[in-house]
NUGUZA-970890 format. One record per residue (C-alpha): x, y negated, z negated; residue number from 1; residue in one letter. Coordinates in Angstrom, 1 decimal, always signed. Layout:
BEGIN
node c1:X	c2:Y	c3:Z	pos:NUM	code:A
...
***
This chain:
BEGIN
node c1:-97.1	c2:+107.7	c3:+40.7	pos:1	code:X
node c1:-99.6	c2:+105.0	c3:+39.7	pos:2	code:X
node c1:-100.3	c2:+104.1	c3:+36.1	pos:3	code:X
node c1:-103.6	c2:+102.7	c3:+37.1	pos:4	code:X
node c1:-106.5	c2:+104.0	c3:+35.0	pos:5	code:X
node c1:-109.4	c2:+105.1	c3:+37.2	pos:6	code:X
node c1:-112.9	c2:+105.1	c3:+35.7	pos:7	code:X
node c1:-114.4	c2:+108.2	c3:+37.3	pos:8	code:X
node c1:-117.7	c2:+107.7	c3:+35.5	pos:9	code:X
node c1:-118.1	c2:+104.3	c3:+37.2	pos:10	code:X
node c1:-117.3	c2:+105.8	c3:+40.6	pos:11	code:X
node c1:-119.6	c2:+108.8	c3:+40.1	pos:12	code:X
node c1:-122.7	c2:+107.1	c3:+41.4	pos:13	code:X
node c1:-124.6	c2:+108.1	c3:+38.3	pos:14	code:X
node c1:-127.5	c2:+105.8	c3:+37.2	pos:15	code:X
node c1:-128.2	c2:+105.6	c3:+33.5	pos:16	code:X
node c1:-131.9	c2:+105.6	c3:+32.5	pos:17	code:X
node c1:-132.4	c2:+104.3	c3:+29.0	pos:18	code:X
node c1:-135.8	c2:+105.1	c3:+27.5	pos:19	code:X
node c1:-135.1	c2:+102.5	c3:+24.8	pos:20	code:X
node c1:-135.8	c2:+99.8	c3:+27.4	pos:21	code:X
node c1:-139.4	c2:+101.0	c3:+27.5	pos:22	code:X
node c1:-139.9	c2:+100.7	c3:+23.8	pos:23	code:X
node c1:-142.8	c2:+98.4	c3:+23.2	pos:24	code:X
node c1:-141.7	c2:+95.8	c3:+20.6	pos:25	code:X
node c1:-144.0	c2:+95.2	c3:+17.8	pos:26	code:X
node c1:-144.9	c2:+96.2	c3:+14.2	pos:27	code:X
node c1:-146.4	c2:+99.7	c3:+13.7	pos:28	code:X
node c1:-148.7	c2:+100.3	c3:+10.8	pos:29	code:X
node c1:-150.8	c2:+103.2	c3:+9.5	pos:30	code:X
node c1:-154.5	c2:+102.6	c3:+8.6	pos:31	code:X
node c1:-155.2	c2:+105.6	c3:+6.3	pos:32	code:X
node c1:-158.9	c2:+105.6	c3:+5.4	pos:33	code:X
node c1:-158.5	c2:+108.1	c3:+2.5	pos:34	code:X
node c1:-158.4	c2:+105.2	c3:+0.1	pos:35	code:X
node c1:-161.8	c2:+104.0	c3:+1.3	pos:36	code:X
node c1:-163.5	c2:+107.4	c3:+0.6	pos:37	code:X
node c1:-165.2	c2:+108.3	c3:-2.6	pos:38	code:X
node c1:-162.6	c2:+110.2	c3:-4.6	pos:39	code:X
node c1:-160.6	c2:+110.3	c3:-1.4	pos:40	code:X
node c1:-162.7	c2:+113.1	c3:-0.1	pos:41	code:X
node c1:-166.2	c2:+111.9	c3:+0.8	pos:42	code:X
node c1:-167.3	c2:+109.2	c3:+3.1	pos:43	code:X
node c1:-170.3	c2:+107.3	c3:+1.8	pos:44	code:X
node c1:-171.8	c2:+105.4	c3:+4.7	pos:45	code:X
node c1:-173.0	c2:+102.4	c3:+2.7	pos:46	code:X
node c1:-169.6	c2:+102.0	c3:+1.0	pos:47	code:X
node c1:-167.7	c2:+102.5	c3:+4.2	pos:48	code:X
node c1:-169.7	c2:+99.9	c3:+6.1	pos:49	code:X
node c1:-169.1	c2:+97.5	c3:+3.2	pos:50	code:X
node c1:-165.4	c2:+98.1	c3:+3.5	pos:51	code:X
node c1:-165.6	c2:+97.4	c3:+7.3	pos:52	code:X
node c1:-167.5	c2:+94.2	c3:+6.6	pos:53	code:X
node c1:-165.2	c2:+92.9	c3:+3.8	pos:54	code:X
node c1:-161.8	c2:+93.9	c3:+5.2	pos:55	code:X
node c1:-159.5	c2:+91.1	c3:+6.5	pos:56	code:X
node c1:-158.9	c2:+92.7	c3:+10.0	pos:57	code:X
node c1:-156.7	c2:+89.7	c3:+11.0	pos:58	code:X
node c1:-153.9	c2:+91.3	c3:+9.1	pos:59	code:X
node c1:-153.6	c2:+93.7	c3:+12.0	pos:60	code:X
node c1:-153.2	c2:+90.9	c3:+14.6	pos:61	code:X
node c1:-150.7	c2:+91.9	c3:+17.3	pos:62	code:X
node c1:-149.8	c2:+95.2	c3:+15.6	pos:63	code:X
node c1:-149.8	c2:+98.7	c3:+16.8	pos:64	code:X
node c1:-152.1	c2:+100.8	c3:+14.5	pos:65	code:X
node c1:-152.3	c2:+104.5	c3:+13.8	pos:66	code:X
node c1:-155.7	c2:+105.3	c3:+12.4	pos:67	code:X
node c1:-155.7	c2:+108.5	c3:+10.3	pos:68	code:X
node c1:-157.1	c2:+110.2	c3:+7.2	pos:69	code:X
node c1:-154.4	c2:+112.0	c3:+5.2	pos:70	code:X
node c1:-156.8	c2:+113.6	c3:+2.8	pos:71	code:X
node c1:-158.6	c2:+116.8	c3:+3.5	pos:72	code:X
node c1:-161.9	c2:+115.1	c3:+4.0	pos:73	code:X
node c1:-164.6	c2:+115.6	c3:+6.6	pos:74	code:X
node c1:-164.9	c2:+112.2	c3:+8.3	pos:75	code:X
node c1:-167.6	c2:+111.7	c3:+10.9	pos:76	code:X
node c1:-166.6	c2:+110.5	c3:+14.3	pos:77	code:X
node c1:-168.6	c2:+107.3	c3:+14.0	pos:78	code:X
node c1:-166.5	c2:+106.2	c3:+11.1	pos:79	code:X
node c1:-163.4	c2:+106.1	c3:+13.3	pos:80	code:X
node c1:-165.5	c2:+104.3	c3:+16.0	pos:81	code:X
node c1:-166.5	c2:+101.6	c3:+13.4	pos:82	code:X
node c1:-162.8	c2:+101.1	c3:+12.6	pos:83	code:X
node c1:-162.0	c2:+100.8	c3:+16.3	pos:84	code:X
node c1:-164.7	c2:+98.2	c3:+16.7	pos:85	code:X
node c1:-163.3	c2:+96.2	c3:+13.8	pos:86	code:X
node c1:-159.7	c2:+96.5	c3:+15.1	pos:87	code:X
node c1:-160.4	c2:+95.6	c3:+18.7	pos:88	code:X
node c1:-160.2	c2:+91.8	c3:+18.4	pos:89	code:X
node c1:-157.0	c2:+92.0	c3:+16.5	pos:90	code:X
node c1:-154.7	c2:+95.0	c3:+17.0	pos:91	code:X
node c1:-152.5	c2:+95.0	c3:+20.0	pos:92	code:X
node c1:-153.1	c2:+98.8	c3:+20.4	pos:93	code:X
node c1:-154.6	c2:+101.5	c3:+18.1	pos:94	code:X
node c1:-154.8	c2:+105.2	c3:+18.3	pos:95	code:X
node c1:-156.3	c2:+108.0	c3:+16.3	pos:96	code:X
node c1:-153.4	c2:+109.9	c3:+14.8	pos:97	code:X
node c1:-150.1	c2:+109.4	c3:+12.9	pos:98	code:X
node c1:-147.1	c2:+107.2	c3:+13.8	pos:99	code:X
node c1:-145.7	c2:+109.9	c3:+16.1	pos:100	code:X
node c1:-149.0	c2:+110.0	c3:+18.0	pos:101	code:X
node c1:-148.8	c2:+106.2	c3:+18.3	pos:102	code:X
node c1:-145.3	c2:+106.3	c3:+19.7	pos:103	code:X
node c1:-146.2	c2:+109.0	c3:+22.2	pos:104	code:X
node c1:-149.1	c2:+106.9	c3:+23.5	pos:105	code:X
node c1:-147.1	c2:+103.7	c3:+23.6	pos:106	code:X
node c1:-144.2	c2:+105.4	c3:+25.6	pos:107	code:X
node c1:-146.7	c2:+107.2	c3:+27.9	pos:108	code:X
node c1:-148.3	c2:+103.9	c3:+28.8	pos:109	code:X
node c1:-145.0	c2:+102.1	c3:+29.3	pos:110	code:X
node c1:-143.5	c2:+105.0	c3:+31.4	pos:111	code:X
node c1:-146.7	c2:+105.2	c3:+33.6	pos:112	code:X
node c1:-145.8	c2:+101.8	c3:+35.0	pos:113	code:X
node c1:-142.5	c2:+103.0	c3:+36.4	pos:114	code:X
node c1:-142.1	c2:+103.0	c3:+40.2	pos:115	code:X
node c1:-140.6	c2:+106.4	c3:+40.7	pos:116	code:X
node c1:-139.7	c2:+105.6	c3:+44.3	pos:117	code:X
node c1:-136.9	c2:+103.4	c3:+43.0	pos:118	code:X
node c1:-135.2	c2:+106.6	c3:+41.9	pos:119	code:X
node c1:-135.6	c2:+108.6	c3:+45.1	pos:120	code:X
node c1:-132.4	c2:+110.6	c3:+45.7	pos:121	code:X
node c1:-130.6	c2:+109.0	c3:+42.8	pos:122	code:X
node c1:-128.3	c2:+110.9	c3:+40.4	pos:123	code:X
node c1:-129.8	c2:+110.1	c3:+37.0	pos:124	code:X
node c1:-128.5	c2:+110.4	c3:+33.4	pos:125	code:X
node c1:-131.3	c2:+110.0	c3:+30.9	pos:126	code:X
node c1:-129.6	c2:+108.4	c3:+27.9	pos:127	code:X
node c1:-129.8	c2:+110.5	c3:+24.8	pos:128	code:X
node c1:-128.5	c2:+108.5	c3:+21.9	pos:129	code:X
node c1:-129.5	c2:+105.0	c3:+20.8	pos:130	code:X
node c1:-130.7	c2:+102.7	c3:+18.1	pos:131	code:X
node c1:-134.4	c2:+103.3	c3:+18.6	pos:132	code:X
node c1:-136.0	c2:+106.6	c3:+17.8	pos:133	code:X
node c1:-137.5	c2:+107.8	c3:+21.1	pos:134	code:X
node c1:-140.0	c2:+110.6	c3:+20.7	pos:135	code:X
node c1:-139.4	c2:+113.9	c3:+22.5	pos:136	code:X
node c1:-142.6	c2:+113.4	c3:+24.3	pos:137	code:X
node c1:-141.1	c2:+110.4	c3:+26.2	pos:138	code:X
node c1:-138.2	c2:+112.6	c3:+27.4	pos:139	code:X
node c1:-140.7	c2:+115.2	c3:+28.6	pos:140	code:X
node c1:-142.8	c2:+112.5	c3:+30.3	pos:141	code:X
node c1:-139.8	c2:+110.8	c3:+32.1	pos:142	code:X
node c1:-138.8	c2:+114.2	c3:+33.4	pos:143	code:X
node c1:-142.3	c2:+114.8	c3:+34.8	pos:144	code:X
node c1:-142.2	c2:+111.4	c3:+36.5	pos:145	code:X
node c1:-138.7	c2:+111.4	c3:+37.9	pos:146	code:X
node c1:-138.0	c2:+115.1	c3:+38.8	pos:147	code:X
node c1:-140.1	c2:+114.9	c3:+42.1	pos:148	code:X
node c1:-137.9	c2:+112.1	c3:+43.4	pos:149	code:X
node c1:-134.4	c2:+112.2	c3:+41.8	pos:150	code:X
node c1:-131.5	c2:+113.9	c3:+43.4	pos:151	code:X
node c1:-130.3	c2:+115.2	c3:+40.0	pos:152	code:X
node c1:-131.2	c2:+114.6	c3:+36.4	pos:153	code:X
node c1:-128.8	c2:+115.0	c3:+33.5	pos:154	code:X
node c1:-129.2	c2:+114.2	c3:+29.8	pos:155	code:X
node c1:-126.6	c2:+112.5	c3:+27.5	pos:156	code:X
node c1:-124.0	c2:+109.9	c3:+28.4	pos:157	code:X
node c1:-122.3	c2:+109.5	c3:+31.7	pos:158	code:X
node c1:-119.1	c2:+110.8	c3:+30.3	pos:159	code:X
node c1:-120.7	c2:+113.9	c3:+28.7	pos:160	code:X
node c1:-123.9	c2:+115.2	c3:+30.3	pos:161	code:X
node c1:-126.2	c2:+118.2	c3:+30.2	pos:162	code:X
node c1:-127.4	c2:+119.1	c3:+33.7	pos:163	code:X
node c1:-131.2	c2:+119.5	c3:+33.8	pos:164	code:X
node c1:-132.2	c2:+119.4	c3:+37.4	pos:165	code:X
node c1:-130.6	c2:+119.3	c3:+40.8	pos:166	code:X
node c1:-132.5	c2:+119.1	c3:+44.1	pos:167	code:X
node c1:-131.8	c2:+122.0	c3:+46.3	pos:168	code:X
node c1:-130.0	c2:+121.2	c3:+49.5	pos:169	code:X
node c1:-132.1	c2:+121.5	c3:+52.6	pos:170	code:X
node c1:-131.5	c2:+124.8	c3:+54.3	pos:171	code:X
node c1:-129.5	c2:+124.3	c3:+57.5	pos:172	code:X
node c1:-131.3	c2:+125.3	c3:+60.7	pos:173	code:X
node c1:-129.7	c2:+128.3	c3:+62.3	pos:174	code:X
***
């Protein structure tokens, strides 16, 4: 009888897929326009255009920006378009929505660059725990991308997984 410890996880042929590796590094900020509205409820075009003109947009240089209005105001579409025009030379990326929307968009863009063929007939474990908060939308998107090519997909850690998908074996010809 051998006392050698065998690492069955290492021998399993499972490939770990870590969504954290696709996390775009950079500062995330919210640009909430409610403070630039009259009584945080009404957009006055002249005042809003003055804000756009006077704002130091360079403070958004290289940042990921979520543009939103957290008050219950009716904001015309053109106001968000003015903000976009002002942010374009500075912000690394901006979206309309909250930080969750921003993360969804950033991950979707990063995951769209994956060459799914690299994972053809591979047994995958999508890593579930980590240091970076990965939105649920990223897990849904990676499943959409990899399910058509992977042999199997599990969630969790290689030593403790939840099976999600297993390709059916080809039916034998009779």
